[in-house]
Structures are given as C-alpha cells and as structure tokens.
C-alpha positions as CSV (number, residue, x, y, z in Angstrom):
1,M,-38.1,-86.4,71.4
2,K,-39.3,-82.5,70.4
3,T,-42.7,-81.5,70.9
4,E,-45.2,-80.2,69.1
5,S,-44.3,-76.5,70.5
6,D,-40.5,-76.9,69.2
7,I,-41.6,-78.1,66.1
8,S,-43.6,-75.0,65.5
9,D,-40.7,-73.0,67.0
10,V,-38.6,-74.3,64.1
11,E,-41.2,-74.0,61.3
12,R,-41.5,-70.1,62.5
13,G,-37.6,-70.2,62.7
14,S,-37.3,-71.3,59.2
15,S,-40.2,-69.1,57.9
16,D,-38.4,-65.8,59.4
17,S,-35.1,-66.8,57.7
18,S,-36.7,-67.5,54.6
19,Q,-38.9,-64.5,54.9
20,K,-35.3,-62.3,55.7
21,E,-33.6,-64.1,52.5
22,S,-36.1,-63.1,50.3
23,S,-36.3,-59.8,51.5
24,K,-32.4,-59.7,50.9
25,C,-32.8,-60.8,47.5
26,R,-35.8,-58.6,47.0
27,N,-32.9,-55.8,48.1
28,K,-30.5,-57.1,46.0
29,I,-32.5,-57.0,42.6
30,V,-34.1,-53.6,43.4
31,K,-30.7,-52.0,43.8
32,P,-29.2,-52.9,40.4
33,R,-32.6,-51.8,38.8
34,K,-31.9,-48.3,40.1
35,C,-28.6,-48.2,38.8
36,S,-29.8,-49.3,35.5
37,L,-32.5,-46.7,35.0
38,T,-29.8,-44.1,36.0
39,L,-27.4,-45.1,33.4
40,V,-30.1,-45.3,30.8
41,A,-31.4,-41.9,31.7
42,G,-27.7,-40.5,31.5
43,F,-27.1,-42.0,28.3
44,F,-30.6,-40.7,26.9
45,S,-29.7,-37.3,28.1
46,L,-26.4,-37.5,26.5
47,F,-27.8,-38.6,22.9
48,L,-30.4,-35.5,23.2
49,T,-27.8,-33.0,23.8
50,R,-25.4,-34.2,21.2
51,E,-28.3,-34.4,18.2
52,C,-29.5,-31.0,19.6
53,S,-26.2,-29.4,19.2
54,K,-25.8,-30.9,15.8
55,K,-25.7,-28.2,12.7
56,P,-28.0,-29.3,10.1
57,N,-26.2,-30.6,6.9
58,S,-24.8,-27.8,4.7
59,S,-25.3,-27.9,0.9
60,P,-22.5,-28.8,-1.0
61,N,-22.4,-24.7,-2.5
62,E,-22.3,-23.8,1.2
63,A,-19.3,-26.2,2.1
64,E,-17.7,-24.6,-1.0
65,S,-18.3,-21.0,-0.2
66,K,-17.1,-21.9,3.0
67,E,-13.6,-23.6,1.5
68,E,-13.3,-20.6,-0.2
69,A,-13.7,-18.0,2.5
70,D,-11.3,-19.7,4.3
71,G,-8.9,-19.5,1.5
72,H,-9.2,-16.2,1.3
73,G,-8.9,-15.6,5.1
74,E,-5.0,-17.0,4.4
75,Q,-4.4,-14.9,1.6
76,W,-2.9,-11.9,4.0
77,R,-0.7,-14.3,5.2
78,K,1.1,-14.2,1.4
79,T,3.5,-11.6,0.9
80,E,5.0,-10.6,-2.6
81,V,8.7,-9.4,-3.4
82,L,9.5,-7.3,-6.7
83,K,12.3,-9.5,-8.2
84,V,14.9,-7.8,-10.5
85,K,14.9,-10.9,-12.8
86,E,11.4,-11.1,-13.4
87,N,10.9,-7.8,-15.3
88,P,11.9,-7.6,-18.9
89,P,15.3,-6.2,-19.8
90,G,16.0,-2.3,-20.0
91,W,14.2,0.2,-18.3
92,P,11.8,-2.5,-16.2
93,R,14.5,-4.4,-15.1
94,L,16.5,-1.4,-14.3
95,A,13.9,0.5,-12.8
96,A,13.6,-2.7,-10.0
97,V,17.1,-2.3,-9.1
98,I,17.3,1.2,-8.7
99,E,14.1,0.8,-6.3
100,S,15.6,-1.7,-4.5
101,D,17.6,0.9,-2.4
102,A,16.4,4.5,-1.2
103,N,19.8,5.8,-2.1
104,F,19.3,5.1,-5.8
105,L,16.4,7.3,-6.1
106,I,18.3,10.2,-8.0
107,F,16.5,12.0,-10.8
108,R,16.6,15.4,-12.7
109,K,14.4,18.2,-11.7
110,F,15.1,20.1,-14.8
111,G,15.5,23.1,-12.9
112,F,16.3,25.1,-16.5
113,L,13.2,24.7,-18.0
114,R,11.2,25.2,-14.9
115,T,12.9,28.3,-14.3
116,R,12.1,29.5,-18.2
117,L,8.5,28.5,-17.7
118,V,8.4,30.5,-14.6
119,V,9.9,33.8,-16.5
120,W,8.0,33.1,-19.3
121,H,4.6,33.3,-17.1
122,Q,6.0,35.7,-15.2
123,D,6.5,38.0,-18.8
124,R,2.7,37.0,-19.9
125,L,1.6,38.5,-16.4
126,R,3.4,41.6,-16.8
127,E,2.1,41.9,-20.3
128,L,-1.4,41.9,-18.7
129,E,-0.9,44.1,-16.5
130,E,0.4,46.7,-18.4
131,R,-2.9,46.3,-20.5
132,L,-4.8,46.5,-17.4
133,K,-3.0,49.9,-16.4
134,D,-4.0,51.4,-19.9
135,L,-7.5,50.3,-19.7
136,D,-7.9,52.2,-16.5
137,D,-6.0,55.4,-17.9
138,M,-8.2,55.5,-20.9
139,D,-11.5,55.2,-18.7
140,F,-10.2,57.6,-16.5
141,E,-8.6,60.6,-19.1
142,T,-12.1,60.2,-21.6
143,D,-15.4,61.3,-19.9
144,E,-17.5,61.1,-16.8
145,N,-19.4,58.0,-17.9
146,S,-16.2,56.2,-18.7
147,Q,-15.1,57.1,-15.1
148,R,-17.4,55.8,-13.3
149,A,-17.1,52.3,-14.9
150,L,-13.9,52.4,-12.3
151,C,-16.0,53.0,-9.5
152,D,-18.9,50.5,-10.7
153,R,-17.7,46.8,-11.1
154,E,-21.2,45.8,-12.1
155,G,-21.7,48.1,-14.9
156,D,-18.2,48.0,-16.0
157,D,-18.7,44.2,-16.6
158,S,-22.1,45.1,-18.6
159,R,-20.4,47.5,-21.0
160,E,-20.0,46.3,-24.9
161,P,-17.1,44.9,-25.3
162,A,-16.2,44.3,-21.5
163,S,-12.7,44.7,-22.3
164,R,-11.5,44.6,-18.2
165,R,-13.9,41.8,-17.4
166,D,-12.4,39.6,-20.1
167,L,-9.1,40.8,-19.0
168,F,-9.4,39.7,-15.4
169,E,-10.6,36.2,-16.6
170,R,-7.4,35.9,-18.2
171,L,-5.2,37.2,-15.6
172,S,-7.0,34.7,-13.2
173,Y,-6.1,32.0,-15.2
174,E,-2.4,33.1,-15.7
175,L,-1.8,33.4,-12.2
176,Q,-3.2,30.3,-11.3
177,K,-0.3,28.5,-13.4
178,Y,2.2,30.9,-12.4
179,D,1.4,30.0,-8.7
180,D,1.2,26.4,-9.2
181,L,4.5,26.6,-11.2
182,L,6.1,28.4,-8.3
183,R,4.7,25.8,-5.7
184,R,6.1,22.9,-7.5
185,Y,9.2,24.5,-8.1
186,A,9.5,25.7,-4.4
187,E,9.0,22.0,-3.0
188,L,11.7,20.8,-5.5
189,Q,14.0,23.2,-4.0
190,Q,13.5,21.1,-0.8
191,F,15.4,18.1,-1.7
192,D,19.3,17.7,-1.4
193,A,21.5,17.1,-4.2
194,P,22.9,13.3,-4.1
195,S,25.7,12.7,-2.5
196,E,28.9,12.0,-5.5
197,R,29.0,8.3,-4.4
198,D,25.4,7.4,-5.0
199,R,25.5,9.2,-8.2
200,E,28.1,6.8,-9.5
201,S,27.0,4.2,-8.0
202,V,23.7,4.9,-10.1
203,A,25.8,5.6,-13.2
204,G,27.6,2.5,-12.8
205,L,24.4,0.5,-12.8
206,I,23.2,2.5,-16.1
207,W,26.2,2.6,-18.2
208,N,26.7,-0.9,-17.8
209,D,23.3,-2.0,-18.8
210,G,23.6,-3.7,-22.2
211,H,19.8,-2.5,-23.5
212,L,19.6,1.0,-22.5
213,C,20.3,3.2,-25.8
214,L,23.0,6.0,-25.4
215,P,20.2,9.0,-25.0
216,D,18.4,6.9,-22.1
217,R,21.7,6.7,-20.0
218,S,22.1,10.4,-20.2
219,Y,20.4,11.7,-17.4
220,I,22.5,10.6,-14.8
221,R,25.8,12.7,-15.9
222,H,23.6,16.0,-15.2
223,A,25.2,16.4,-11.9
224,D,24.2,19.8,-11.2
225,D,20.4,19.3,-11.9
226,L,20.4,16.0,-10.0
227,I,17.8,15.8,-6.9
228,A,17.8,12.9,-4.2
229,L,14.0,11.8,-3.3
230,C,15.6,10.2,0.2
231,S,18.9,11.9,0.8
232,N,20.6,9.7,3.7
233,K,23.9,11.8,4.5
234,E,25.1,9.4,7.5
235,T,25.1,6.4,5.1
236,S,26.0,3.2,7.5
237,K,29.1,1.5,6.8
238,M,27.4,-1.9,5.2
239,H,25.8,0.5,2.6
240,G,28.9,2.4,1.8
241,L,30.7,-1.0,1.2
242,L,28.1,-2.2,-1.2
243,L,28.2,1.0,-3.0
244,D,31.6,0.7,-3.5
245,L,31.1,-3.0,-5.0
246,V,28.8,-1.9,-7.0
247,A,30.9,0.9,-8.5
248,K,34.0,-1.5,-9.2
249,V,32.0,-4.2,-11.0
250,G,30.8,-0.9,-13.1
251,R,34.5,-0.2,-14.1
252,G,34.7,-4.1,-14.9
253,R,32.1,-6.2,-16.5
254,P,28.2,-5.4,-15.9
255,L,26.2,-6.5,-13.1
256,F,23.2,-6.9,-14.6
257,R,23.9,-7.5,-18.0
258,V,21.7,-10.1,-20.0
259,G,22.7,-9.3,-23.7
260,K,25.6,-7.3,-25.7
261,I,26.0,-3.9,-26.1
262,Q,24.5,-3.1,-29.7
263,D,23.5,0.6,-29.7
264,M,27.0,2.2,-28.9
265,P,30.8,1.5,-28.7
266,R,32.5,0.4,-25.8
267,K,34.5,3.7,-25.5
268,D,31.4,5.7,-25.2
269,H,31.1,4.4,-21.2
270,G,33.4,6.7,-20.0
271,S,32.5,9.6,-21.8
C-alpha cells in the first residue's frame, strides 16, 4: 500500500511533468509567433519599398510625348537611297544615273569662254592702266600744284573732279573680278580629262535616253573640253566590265528608255 508520502511524491512528479509539458507548449507557441512577425515585417518592408519606387502616373500628353520621343530616337537607324526609277524621265533620271558612279561625273569646263572672259578683263585693266599713266603725266607736266597732288594722296582725293580716286576705285573692282576669274580657272586646270572609256559610257547613256532633246545631249561630244571630277586612272576590273556592258547596251537598245524618241531621227545617234 502507498503511503501518504508516496502519494505526495507522485503528485509532485505529475505536477512537474505537467509544468514541463506546459513550458514546452509555450515554447512551441512562441516560436511560430516570432517567425510570423518576421515574415509580416519583411512583407511590409517590401511593400513600402515598391510603393516608394513607383513613379507617379504620367498624363496622356506626357505618354504621347514619350512615344514620339522614342519614335524620333529610332529615326537615325533609317536610311534613304536615291532610286533611279523614282525620278521623272529626262534630266532628273539621267542625273541620278550619272551620280550613281563617281567615274560618270564628267562635265564641260567651258575653257574657251573662260579664256575669253579672262582676256577681256585683262584688256580692260590695260585700258585703265594707260589712263592712270596719262593722269600722272598730266599732273607732272602742268604746274607745281598739280605735281603736289602726286605726293599728297589726301589732297589729291579732295580735288574736283577726283579723277585719280575714281579711277582707283574702278581698278579695285576690275582687279577683284579678274583675280576671281584667274583663281577659278586655275582650279579647273587641276582636274584631269576623263578617260575615253568613261566618256563613251556616259555618251551611251545620254544618247540613248528617249527624252532628252538633241542640244541637251551634245555636251558629251566636246571631248577636248571635258573634265572628270573624280578621276580614277586605276579603274577596277569589275568596274571596267560594267562600263563595257553599258557601252554595248548603248549601241543597241537603250538602257533606261521609257518612251520613244520623238525629237530626232535614229540616225543622229552616231553623229
């Protein structure tokens, strides 16, 4: 039989075990609370971060302007190429063909006209030069007052009439035009004459165009007055084959003809 002391020991043991179990339960309950609070705090912090980083809603006008800016930003990627067939027949289309190859940039320099202008201005200057000499001789041979005008520019300019001053102003104008003509003429002399192959190729294009009138075609026939803007004496083999092809086509049917020739007979092509 159990005594009272045994019973009390059992009761104390049971109470101790119950206390241990209750403490374990409390530990089990508390730990999930700490974990859940941590998760809630993390989610709340992430939510605040996202809300703060959001940009304010833009107005419709701002959205449209942004789309336009993005569209304009891509414009630099687009390219445009001059297409021969998009140009009207005649000189517009033929100019596009000539511009497509640097070896086709052959033009007249009008050397005879430039020379005539140069010698014309040259003779005008000679005339003014003689007039200045006559004025100087006249003042030197007249009297002392007139001779003084040759030594006093300001006094000479104040004379009435101021013949020498007016003559110098005209000389300045004529010399400026003369110098400009000489300078441009000298620049043209730096260009080489085109090769006969290039000239014949361009002639084949021009003379087989069905829209150009006869006078417009004639410039390419002035072989001694032509210059090549981009002279390339060492033409590649492929380019030479292309020029030969154009020349052969030029002898037969036209390469870029759109309509019929109406302003000249066919026999004029070889003239």
